[in-house]
C-alpha positions in Angstrom: 111.1 100.6 109.2 111.9 103.7 111.0 115.4 104.1 112.1 116.6 106.6 115.0 119.3 109.4 115.0 118.6 109.7 118.9 117.6 108.9 122.7 114.5 111.2 122.3 113.2 110.2 119.8 113.3 106.5 120.1 111.8 107.1 123.7 109.0 108.8 122.0 108.5 106.1 119.5 108.6 103.2 121.5 105.9 104.9 123.8 103.7 105.9 120.8 103.7 102.0 119.7 102.9 100.7 123.1 100.2 103.3 123.9 98.4 103.1 121.1 97.7 99.4 121.5 96.6 99.8 124.9 93.6 97.7 125.7 91.4 97.2 128.8 94.5 95.8 131.1 95.7 97.8 133.8 98.8 99.8 133.2 101.2 97.0 136.1 99.8 94.2 133.6 100.2 95.7 130.0 103.6 96.7 130.8 105.0 93.7 131.1 103.6 92.2 127.2 104.7 95.2 125.9 108.2 95.3 127.6 108.7 91.5 126.4 107.8 92.7 123.2 110.2 95.2 123.0 113.1 92.7 124.3 111.6 90.5 121.6 112.0 92.6 118.6 115.6 93.9 120.1 116.8 90.4 119.8 115.3 89.8 116.4 116.7 93.0 115.2 120.2 92.4 116.6 119.9 88.6 115.3 119.1 89.5 111.8 122.2 92.5 111.8 124.2 89.3 112.6 122.7 87.5 109.8 123.1 90.3 107.5 127.1 90.4 108.1 127.6 86.7 107.8 125.1 86.7 104.7 128.1 89.3 103.1 130.7 86.9 104.2 129.7 83.4 103.9 127.5 83.8 100.9 124.7 81.2 100.6 126.2 78.6 102.7 123.1 78.9 104.9 124.7 76.3 107.4 127.7 77.9 107.7 125.4 80.8 108.3 123.4 79.3 111.1 126.7 77.6 112.9 128.1 80.9 113.0 125.2 82.8 114.4 124.8 80.3 117.3 128.3 81.7 118.7 126.8 84.6 119.1 126.0 86.6 122.5 122.4 84.7 121.7 120.8 82.7 118.8 117.4 82.9 117.0 116.2 79.5 115.5 114.4 79.4 112.4 110.9 80.7 112.7 111.0 82.9 115.6 112.1 86.1 114.4 109.6 89.0 115.0 109.4 89.7 111.0 108.3 85.8 111.2 105.5 86.6 113.8 104.7 89.8 111.6 104.4 86.8 108.4 101.6 85.3 110.1 100.0 88.5 112.0 96.6 87.2 111.0 96.8 83.8 111.9 93.7 83.3 114.6 96.2 81.4 116.8 98.6 84.4 116.9 99.3 84.5 120.8 100.2 80.9 121.0 102.7 81.2 117.8 104.3 84.0 119.7 104.5 81.6 122.7 106.1 79.2 120.5 108.4 81.2 119.2 109.7 82.0 122.5 110.0 79.3 124.0 112.1 78.1 121.2 114.4 81.0 121.9 114.8 80.3 125.3 115.5 76.8 124.9 118.2 77.9 122.4 119.7 80.3 124.9 118.9 78.8 128.7 121.9 80.0 130.1 121.3 84.2 129.6 117.4 83.8 128.6 115.7 80.9 130.3 112.5 82.2 132.1 112.6 85.3 130.8 110.5 84.8 127.6 107.9 82.6 128.5 107.2 84.2 131.8 104.2 85.5 130.4 101.3 83.8 128.5 100.7 85.4 125.1 97.7 83.2 124.4 96.1 83.7 128.3 92.0 84.2 128.2 92.1 85.2 131.8 94.7 87.7 131.0 94.4 88.9 128.0 90.7 87.9 127.2 88.3 86.5 124.5 90.1 85.5 121.4 88.8 88.7 119.3 90.1 90.7 122.1 93.4 89.3 122.8 94.3 89.2 119.1 93.3 92.8 118.7 95.9 93.7 120.9 98.5 91.3 119.8 98.4 92.4 116.5 98.3 95.9 117.5 101.3 95.5 119.0 103.5 93.2 116.8 101.9 95.6 113.9 103.7 98.9 115.6 106.4 97.7 116.7 107.6 95.7 113.8 107.7 99.1 112.1 110.9 99.8 114.5 114.3 99.2 113.4 116.6 98.5 116.2 119.6 97.3 114.5 121.7 100.0 114.6 120.6 101.2 118.1 123.3 100.6 120.9 123.0 99.2 124.2 122.8 102.4 126.2 120.1 103.7 124.2 117.9 100.7 123.8 118.2 100.2 127.7 117.8 103.7 128.7 114.7 104.0 126.2 113.9 100.6 128.4 114.0 102.3 131.5 111.7 105.3 130.1 109.1 102.7 129.4 109.4 101.5 133.0 109.1 104.6 134.1 105.9 105.8 131.8 104.1 102.9 132.9 104.8 103.7 136.7 102.9 107.3 136.2 99.9 105.0 135.4 100.4 102.3 137.7 100.0 104.3 140.7 100.7 102.5 143.9 101.9 99.7 142.3 104.6 101.5 140.6 106.6 101.4 143.7 107.1 97.7 143.2 109.1 97.8 140.0 111.2 101.2 139.6 112.4 104.0 141.9 111.2 107.5 140.3 114.9 108.1 137.6 116.0 111.4 139.6 115.7 110.3 142.8 117.3 107.1 142.1 120.2 109.4 140.4 120.4 111.4 143.5 121.0 107.7 145.6 123.2 106.1 143.4 125.4 109.6 143.5 125.3 109.8 147.3 126.2 106.0 147.4 129.6 107.0 146.0 130.6 103.7 143.8 133.8 103.4 142.9 136.3 101.3 140.9 136.0 97.5 141.7 133.0 97.5 143.4 130.6 94.5 144.1 127.3 96.3 144.0 123.7 95.1 145.6 120.7 96.1 145.5 118.5 93.5 148.0 115.2 94.5 146.7 116.2 95.6 143.0 112.8 96.2 141.7 113.4 96.2 138.0 116.9 96.9 138.1 117.4 100.6 137.3 119.4 101.4 140.9 122.1 99.1 140.1 122.4 100.3 136.1 122.4 103.8 137.7 125.1 102.8 140.1 127.1 101.4 137.3 126.9 104.6 135.5 128.4 106.6 138.0 131.7 104.2 137.7 131.6 104.1 134.0 131.7 108.3 134.2 135.0 107.7 136.1 136.4 105.8 132.8 135.8 102.4 134.4 133.7 99.4 133.7 135.5 97.5 136.7 132.6 96.6 138.8 129.7 93.7 139.5 126.2 93.7 139.9 123.8 91.8 142.1 120.4 92.0 143.2 117.1 89.6 144.3 114.0 90.5 143.9 110.7 89.1 145.5 107.8 89.4 142.4 108.6 87.2 139.8 107.4 89.3 137.2 109.6 92.1 138.3 112.4 90.0 138.4 112.1 88.9 134.7 111.8 92.7 133.7 115.2 93.4 135.9 117.2 90.6 134.0 115.7 92.1 130.6 116.8 95.8 131.9 120.6 93.8 132.6 120.4 92.2 129.0 119.4 95.8 127.0 122.5 97.6 129.1 124.6 95.2 128.4 125.2 93.7 131.8 124.5 89.7 131.0 127.1 88.7 133.7 124.9 90.7 136.5 123.8 88.2 139.2 120.0 88.2 139.8 117.8 86.1 142.4 114.2 85.7 142.5 113.4 85.3 146.1 112.3 86.9 149.6 115.8 89.1 150.9 114.6 89.1 154.7 113.2 85.4 154.5 115.5 83.9 152.3 118.6 85.5 151.0 119.9 84.4 148.1 123.3 85.9 147.5 125.2 83.7 149.6 128.5 81.8 148.9 130.1 79.2 151.1 126.7 79.0 152.9 127.3 82.6 154.2 125.9 85.7 153.3 127.8 87.4 150.3 129.5 90.9 151.1 129.7 93.8 149.1 131.1 97.6 148.8 127.6 99.0 148.3 124.6 98.3 149.0 121.9 100.7 147.6 117.8 100.1 148.0 114.4 101.6 147.8 112.9 98.7 149.4 109.2 98.6 150.3 108.2 101.4 153.6 106.6 100.4 156.0 106.4 96.5 155.0 103.8 94.7 157.0 103.9 90.9 157.5 107.7 91.1 156.5 108.8 87.8 158.8 109.1 88.8 162.0 108.7 85.7 163.6 111.4 83.7 161.3 114.0 86.8 162.1 114.4 85.1 165.8 116.1 82.0 164.2 117.7 83.3 161.2 120.9 81.5 160.5 122.7 84.4 159.6 122.3 86.2 163.1 121.2 89.5 160.9 119.2 91.0 163.6 121.3 90.7 166.7 120.9 94.4 167.1 117.0 93.3 167.6 113.8 92.7 165.7 111.8 95.0 163.9 108.1 95.3 164.8 106.3 92.8 162.8 104.1 95.2 160.8 106.8 97.7 159.8 109.8 96.1 157.8 112.0 99.3 157.3 114.8 98.2 159.8 114.6 94.8 158.6 115.7 95.9 155.1 118.6 98.1 156.7 119.5 95.8 159.2 120.1 93.5 155.8 122.0 95.8 154.1 124.6 96.7 156.7 125.2 93.2 157.6 126.0 92.2 153.8 128.0 95.0 153.7 132.0 94.5 154.2 133.0 95.2 157.6 135.3 98.4 157.9 134.8 99.1 154.5 131.4 98.4 152.9 128.6 101.4 152.2 125.1 101.6 152.4 122.4 103.8 150.6 118.6 103.4 151.4 115.6 105.3 150.7 113.3 105.6 154.0 110.0 106.8 155.6 111.0 109.6 158.2 109.6 107.2 161.1 112.5 105.2 160.6 114.7 108.8 162.3 112.9 108.9 165.1 110.4 105.9 166.4 110.8 104.2 169.4 110.6 100.7 170.8 112.2 97.7 169.3 113.1 100.3 165.9 114.9 102.9 168.6 117.2 100.2 170.3 118.4 99.3 166.6 119.0 102.9 165.6 121.0 103.8 169.1 123.1 100.4 168.3 124.0 101.6 165.1 124.7 105.2 166.2 127.1 103.9 168.9 128.4 101.8 165.9 129.4 105.0 164.8 128.3 104.0 161.3 125.2 106.7 160.7 127.0 108.9 158.3 124.0 111.2 156.5 120.8 111.9 156.9 119.1 113.9 154.0 115.6 114.5 153.6 113.8 115.0 150.5 110.5 116.9 149.8 106.9 115.1 149.5 105.0 114.2 146.4 108.6 112.4 144.4 106.7 109.2 144.5 103.5 107.7 142.8 103.4 105.4 146.0 103.1 107.6 148.3 102.9 111.7 149.1 105.1 111.5 152.1 108.2 113.4 152.1 111.1 110.5 152.9 115.1 110.4 153.9 118.0 108.9 152.1 120.2 107.1 154.9 124.1 106.7 154.1 125.6 103.9 156.5 129.3 103.5 156.1 131.0 100.6 158.2 134.6 102.3 157.3 133.7 104.2 160.6 133.4 101.0 162.6 136.3 100.6 164.8 139.7 99.5 162.4 137.9 101.3 159.6 139.7 103.8 158.0 137.1 106.4 158.9 136.6 105.7 162.6 137.9 109.2 163.9 134.6 110.4 162.1 132.1 111.0 165.2 129.6 113.1 163.5 126.6 112.9 161.2 125.5 115.2 158.4 121.9 116.4 158.7 120.8 117.9 155.2 117.1 119.5 155.0 116.2 119.4 151.6 112.7 118.9 151.2 112.2 122.3 149.6 114.7 120.7 146.8 112.4 120.3 144.3 110.7 120.9 140.5 107.0 120.6 141.4 104.2 119.1 138.9 100.9 118.5 138.9 100.7 115.0 139.6 104.0 114.4 140.9 107.3 116.5 142.0 110.8 116.2 140.8 114.3 116.8 140.9 116.1 118.9 139.0 120.1 118.9 138.1 120.3 121.6 140.1 118.5 120.2 143.3 120.9 116.7 142.7 123.9 118.6 142.4 123.3 121.0 145.7 122.4 118.3 147.9 125.3 115.9 146.1 128.0 118.7 146.8 127.0 119.3 150.8 127.1 116.0 151.0 130.7 115.6 149.6 131.9 118.8 151.1 130.0 117.9 154.3 129.2 122.0 154.2 127.3 123.6 157.2 124.5 126.0 155.2 121.9 128.1 157.4 118.4 126.2 157.3 119.9 123.5 155.0 122.8 121.4 156.5 124.7 120.8 159.9 127.3 118.3 160.6 126.1 117.0 164.3 128.4 115.5 166.9 127.4 112.1 168.1 127.4 113.3 171.5 124.4 116.0 170.7 122.9 113.0 168.8 123.1 110.9 172.4 121.9 113.8 174.3 118.6 114.0 172.4 117.8 110.0 173.1 119.5 109.0 169.9 116.7 110.9 167.4 117.7 111.3 163.9 114.8 113.8 162.9 116.2 116.5 160.6 114.8 119.5 162.0 115.8 118.9 165.5 119.3 119.6 164.1 118.8 121.8 161.1 116.7 125.2 162.0 114.4 125.7 159.3 112.2 128.4 161.1 111.5 131.5 159.4 110.9 134.5 161.1 108.2 136.4 159.8 108.0 140.1 158.6 107.8 142.6 161.7 104.3 144.0 162.1 104.2 148.0 162.2 101.6 148.2 165.0 101.4 152.0 164.6 101.2 152.5 161.0 98.2 149.5 161.4 96.3 151.7 164.0 96.9 154.5 161.2 95.4 153.0 158.4 92.4 151.9 160.6 91.6 155.4 162.1 91.3 156.2 157.9 89.0 153.5 157.1 86.9 154.5 160.3 85.0 157.4 158.9 84.2 155.3 155.5 82.6 152.5 157.3 80.4 154.6 159.4 79.6 156.3 155.9 78.8 153.1 154.4 76.8 152.1 157.7 74.2 154.9 157.4 73.8 154.5 153.7 73.0 150.7 154.6 70.4 151.8 157.5 68.8 154.3 155.0 68.3 151.3 152.1 66.8 149.2 154.9 64.2 151.6 156.0 63.0 152.7 152.6 62.6 148.3 152.3 60.5 149.0 155.6 63.0 146.6 156.9 63.9 146.8 160.5 
């Protein structure tokens, strides 16, 4: 078996194992099977490590070893390990055997693992094809992952590799990638701009596979604290299970994740009221159609009191929800939005005006186009701060910082990305509220009101570049020099045509 000494080595080995077993399945379906296989191997190797430790301690007292293992973080009953599956790899019913093993593991670990491992059917003809085809794919996966030893890999490394795999699959999944993850460099920027702090309750109401939540937590851990709590809700069942695995692999078992539609059925509630958070952070689906406007009028939590967003554009529905679950007078919101949110009129214009008049709009940051697989359009980050509302510690802040960072990117063939330098420049400009020529400007609320509450960035940050002055006199002299040459060429052409008897 292969042991690993660094993150890069594990990333490459895992991706090679997954990629070499690829079948005719689409990337967005195949990824689910690969990631559950990785999760299964991780559980199995950790259980094996624990077994070896107890074996050394208790010798041949198998009953005592098994009893002790049942008290660990999780428990794998006999004949459910990855090694056992490998031992029967040539059985024709290998898919069914995997299903049975995963079902047993869940049954013994209901509190932490229920629904994760059995969310896929490894014996499905509809999804994986006829017996020979699906057995080939399963055997290849089992064989390749069996060679990878995860016993001595800590949570951070295996968790980062899991996120690496999700992003690699996202590159192949096209527009479907947006359903399960946010590009890591953009997510890192958003997590930094959100400024999570010690003791925060952090929520992502459209959490996908949970990467944003984990990165927000990592920002707190960089400050030397692990005192924070993560919450999320995700509407797609398979993606919700990816998020649960992601949390487990990162050692965030206590994170509370819910499966359901945040806009129509928010599940992060306590005492029949919406939970309140220090920080809400999200990359919700852009301009979601049929988001549930018909249900918003009678919303039991009265989230849409500023106005109901258009039925075919759910952007402000997510923004409104995020503001409403942020703690009054102190909660913060960091959200990725399409630029239309900044200037569209109608119902959206009224909601935007209300939020500006409440003084909770803190910053608008424009990013480059081509950063996402799902869309080529440029996007923006909106920072909302409820500590600026009346009674909050920052109620006297009466400006909005605009950052025009559309030129801050590293070009790529299929997709652009953000470098560490790009991220740091944007972040430091925001934190220090710098005004930089053609890049950023702090704008008084009165000026925004005069512009009909329009938050379009280029209305406030002048990005016009003067063209190089043309020396007309020098150009005329150059033309004078060329004229004799042109006359000579014209005479030569006429002569050639004459010789060819062409009139």
